[in-house]
C-alpha positions as CSV (number, residue, x, y, z in Angstrom):
1,X,-45.0,-0.1,72.6
2,X,-42.1,1.1,70.6
3,X,-39.8,4.1,71.5
4,X,-37.7,5.9,69.0
5,X,-35.3,8.7,69.9
6,X,-33.3,10.7,67.1
7,X,-29.9,12.2,67.6
8,X,-27.1,13.7,65.5
9,X,-28.8,16.7,64.0
10,X,-27.0,20.0,63.9
11,X,-25.7,23.0,61.8
12,X,-23.5,22.0,58.7
13,X,-22.5,24.1,55.6
14,X,-23.6,23.1,52.3
15,X,-21.7,20.1,50.8
16,X,-21.1,18.8,54.6
17,X,-22.3,15.6,56.0
18,X,-24.1,14.6,59.3
19,X,-25.0,11.1,60.5
20,X,-28.3,10.8,62.3
21,X,-29.0,7.9,64.7
22,X,-32.4,6.6,65.7
23,X,-32.5,4.4,68.9
24,X,-35.3,1.9,69.0
25,X,-36.5,0.5,72.3
26,X,-39.4,-1.4,73.6
27,X,-41.0,-4.1,71.6
28,X,-38.2,-4.3,68.9
29,X,-38.8,-7.9,67.5
30,X,-39.6,-8.1,63.9
31,X,-43.1,-8.9,65.0
32,X,-43.5,-5.3,65.8
33,X,-41.2,-3.4,63.5
34,X,-41.3,-4.0,59.9
35,X,-39.5,-0.9,58.6
36,X,-37.9,2.0,60.4
37,X,-38.1,5.1,58.4
38,X,-36.8,8.6,58.4
39,X,-39.0,11.6,57.4
40,X,-38.4,15.3,57.3
41,X,-40.5,18.2,57.9
42,X,-39.6,21.9,56.8
43,X,-41.2,24.9,58.0
44,X,-44.5,25.4,56.2
45,X,-44.2,22.2,54.4
46,X,-45.9,18.8,54.9
47,X,-43.8,15.9,56.4
48,X,-42.1,14.0,53.7
49,X,-40.5,10.5,53.3
50,X,-36.8,10.4,53.2
51,X,-35.5,6.7,53.6
52,X,-36.7,3.5,55.1
53,X,-35.0,0.3,55.9
54,X,-36.4,-3.2,56.7
55,X,-35.8,-4.2,60.3
56,X,-34.9,-7.6,59.6
57,X,-34.7,-7.5,55.8
58,X,-32.2,-6.2,53.6
59,X,-34.7,-3.9,52.0
60,X,-34.1,-0.1,51.5
61,X,-36.1,2.8,50.0
62,X,-35.1,6.3,49.2
63,X,-37.0,9.6,48.2
64,X,-35.6,10.7,44.7
65,X,-34.3,13.8,46.3
66,X,-31.8,12.1,48.4
67,X,-30.8,9.1,46.3
68,X,-27.0,9.1,45.9
69,X,-26.5,11.5,48.8
70,X,-28.2,9.8,51.8
71,X,-27.5,6.2,53.0
72,X,-29.8,4.4,55.7
73,X,-28.4,1.4,57.6
74,X,-29.2,-0.5,60.8
75,X,-27.3,-2.1,63.6
76,X,-29.6,-4.6,65.1
77,X,-27.3,-5.5,68.0
78,X,-27.6,-1.8,69.1
79,X,-31.4,-1.4,68.0
80,X,-30.2,1.7,66.1
81,X,-30.9,2.9,62.5
82,X,-28.7,5.4,61.0
83,X,-29.1,7.9,58.2
84,X,-25.8,9.0,56.7
85,X,-26.3,12.4,54.9
86,X,-23.7,13.5,52.4
87,X,-23.5,16.5,50.1
88,X,-26.1,18.2,52.0
89,X,-28.0,21.2,50.5
90,X,-29.8,24.1,52.1
91,X,-33.0,22.4,50.9
92,X,-32.4,19.5,53.4
93,X,-32.8,21.9,56.2
94,X,-35.7,20.4,58.3
95,X,-36.8,18.6,61.6
96,X,-35.8,14.8,60.8
97,X,-38.0,12.3,62.5
98,X,-37.5,8.4,62.6
99,X,-40.7,6.2,62.9
100,X,-41.8,2.7,63.0
101,X,-44.0,1.0,60.5
102,X,-45.4,-2.3,61.8
103,X,-46.7,-3.9,58.7
104,X,-45.3,-5.1,55.3
105,X,-45.8,-2.8,52.4
106,X,-43.6,-0.1,50.6
107,X,-42.7,1.6,53.7
108,X,-42.7,4.9,52.1
109,X,-46.0,6.4,53.1
110,X,-46.4,8.5,56.3
111,X,-49.8,6.9,57.1
112,X,-48.1,3.5,57.4
113,X,-46.0,4.6,60.3
114,X,-47.6,4.7,63.8
115,X,-44.8,5.5,66.4
116,X,-42.7,8.6,66.0
117,X,-39.6,10.0,67.6
118,X,-39.4,13.7,68.8
119,X,-37.2,14.9,65.7
120,X,-33.8,16.4,65.6
121,X,-33.0,19.6,63.6
122,X,-30.9,19.8,60.6
123,X,-29.6,23.1,59.3
124,X,-27.7,23.5,56.1
125,X,-26.3,26.9,55.5
126,X,-25.4,28.2,52.1
């Protein structure tokens, strides 16, 4: 079993920055975690992929809407994945979730992820 806990959300003005953290616990070896991804869900919209990082591989992927503004990274010593979000826009407002993908693939599809955190709210004011 893998547990994920997000933190770092909040209210920020457009153009500002936030860093989200995802603490991963439980079975954290590469046998159980292939990707850790960030997703977001705005009110009335479907959950969408934001970024993903290989747990033991230097592989990253980003949604086109966040490329150049968001950076995903990890600290395996702390079993933590970060999402640095710069130049935030009102359309980035959503609940942000981190999740575990246990299988190799592109790491960009919601269906590939089977363990989810509870989410953290990010609100960007204009």
